[in-house]
N, C-alpha and C positions, 0 to 999 in steps of 0.2 A: 813114194813122197817127194814133191819141188823141195830143192835144197835151196834157204834162203841166205848164205852166204855172201858177199859179197866179192867181187873180183877185185883185183887191186887199182882198176882203174873210176869204179866207185867208190872203193874209200878215196881216192884222190881228191875226187867231184865234190864227192863228200863234203868232203872236212874241206874243202876250197866254198862250197858254198857255206859251210859254218860262219870260217874267218868271214868271210861277205857279208852275214847277215850283220854280223858283229861289227861290221865298219862301218853300215850305210847306218844301222841303228845309233848308235857313237855320232856320226855326220847330223843327224838329224836333231840332238840333242844339244850337240853345239851350234844348228842354226837356229833355234828356240833360242837359246838365251839371246846370240848376238842382236835379232829381230825381235824379243820383247819390248813391247814400248815406244815401239815405232810408229808417227802421226795417224800414220797409212792405216794402220792393222786397228792403233785404238778406232776411229771412225770406222772403220769398217765393221769394229761390235759393235758399237750404236744401230749403226744402220740395220746390223739383225735383228735391234728388238723391239726396230720398225715391223717386221716382218713378222714376227712374233707374236706383235699386238692384235694385227689385223686376224693371223691363225688363231688365236685364240679367242677373238670379241665376234668379226665378222662376218662368221664361215656360216650361220647359223641357217640360210635358206639352202645349204647347199646337201646333197642327199653324202650316204658316208661313200661311196666311189668319189663323184665329182672333187668332194675333199681331200680325198686322200692326194690326189695331182698337184693341190699346192700345198700338205704336207713334205711334198717329194721335191718342191721348190724351193721351201723351207730349208731342206734341207743341202741342196745343193749348193747355196745361200752360207750357210754352215760348214761343209765338206770345203769351199772355193777360201775359205777364209782360212781354214786348218793347216790347206796345203800352201794358205803362202805365207802360213806364221812359221812355218821352214823353208819356203823360196821354193819349195815344185812348181813354179809357176804356168806348164803348161796346164796340167793338169788342175790348175784352181781357175783356168781360161777354161777350159772347155765344160767345165764344173758350172759354171755359169751361162753356158750355152742349152745347156739341159734344166737352168732354172726356167732357163724364158718360156721353155717348150712347156712342162708341165705349170706353169701358173696356166699361159692359154690353153692348157688341155682343162685344167679346172675348171675355166669359164664357160666354154664348149660344153663341154659335157654335163653342165650341172642345167644347163638349156636344153640338153638333149639325152634324158635314159636312154628311150631305143638302141643309140650309137653306144651310148654306155655299157650295153650289157652286151652289144655286140663286140666290142672290145675287150670284152671280160675274156669272149668266148673265142679272142683268137680272126673274127672274123671281120675288123672295121681296122681300118690304118688313119692316124691324121696327118697333113701337107701342109708345113709350118707357115707356107701364101695364106692356102687357105683360113685356115685360122687364123691371122692378120686380118682378111679378107670378113673373115665373119666378124669381129670385133670391131673395124670400121665400120661396119652396116650397121650395129646390134642397135635397136630402140633411145637402152640405157647410158649408151656412150655415144652417139655418135655429131653432137650437139656440140659436146667439153669436148670429140675429138676433135674437132677444125682450129679450137685453140692452144688445145695441150698438144696435142702432135706426137701422143707418146705412142701411140703405133710404128711409125715414122724412125721415131727414135731407137726400139725396140728393134727393127728392123735391120737398123745400122747397128746394131750391135750386134745380131745373128750373125751379120756376114762377118765383119770382124771375127768372132768370135769362132766360128767356121775354117779360119786361117790357122784359125790353134788348134784346132777338133784333125784338120786335116793336115796340121803342118806346110803347107803351102807358101807360107812364107817366110823368111829365111829369121825376118826376127821375133817368129815365132820357136826356130824350132831350139832343140836341148843340146842333143850335138855341133861337133865340130868339124869343118870338112874333112880331119884324118878319120872322125870317127870316136875319137874318144867320147867317154858314155858322161853326162852329166846330167842327173836326174834333178837337181835341187840349185840352187845358188844366192847368198847372201845379195847382189847385187844390190843396191838404191837403185837405180834404172828400174829395174826393174818391178822391181816394190811399184813403185810410183808407176808405172804401166799397166801394174794390176789393181792397183786402185783407182786406175782412169775409170778401168771396164768394169766394176765392181760399184763404182757411183752409181754410174749412168744405168745399169741394170736392177740394180735393186730399187731407184728413182722410179725407170718405169713401171716396173712390176706390183709397187706401191701406189705409185697415181692409176693405173689402171683399176686396183681392186679397189681404190676410194674413190672412184671415178662410179663404179659399178654399183658400188653399196654405199653413195652418198646417201641417200637417206637417214641410212645408222649414223653419219659425221653429221648432219646439221645442227644450228642451233649451238645446243649445250651438250646434246647425245654425245656420248662414250669420250669427252672429255680425256682421258687417260690416252685413248687409245691416238687421239689428237695432239695430243703433245708425243708422243712417239713417233709419229710421223715427221716431226719439224726434223730427225736427224741423219730423214731419208731424201728429202726436197730441197728443193734449193730453193734461194727466197724466190728468184724470178718463178719459178715451177707453184712458190706457193700463192701465191699473187694472181696467179691465171687461175687456179682454183677456187682462189676462191670467190672472182669475179664471178666464173661457168658456172659454178654449181652452190654457194651458198657459205662451203667447207672453209673455217680459218686454223687455219694450223699454227698456234704460236710456241714460241723458247717454253719448255720446264721449269 
């Protein structure tokens, strides 16, 4: 019978692990208190309601499998908000890049059920640039895209966020030159940097879905959804959306 008795070094490491867990859990709680009520986080949560509105109301023509990609994009956006609420900046940025990928996959696989079936079997892989090119030439998007330039904006955000994923730029690193571990920080400049990225990513995803599902948003269609979109789309882009597709987004 194998002995389960711990060695002295195992006992010491396990005790250190328990102490470490207690330390970081207290740090998270303190950071949440420090950041609660920050305007960047309040605005972020408002933007999330726009994504939720799309998720609930505009995915009727999506298969279960393709809709799940948008559900995951929604989850990514919420995860980014939660991580930002206790200052885990790099993780919060990484999940935003994933949100872009999942939103584009939702559109692509909606139109490609065979590829979706192959993806489910592990026989098909997507490529970010190919997904962008597909959306740029999509018959329901191509004309509005000339005015709104959503794909260009998402490409730019994806490139920026990739630096956070790969830690290929110093301003996205959490550890310092001496190797000090820093999993989170309550520095307001970091919060502002994240808020900008979150704003542009959510706006891009919301605009893309609004463009694609424009027949459900014109005139008096889905007025509650259009009201929620207000929190995620800038004044300039709301005007362009109106000019390109006749979608009116007004303050709720």
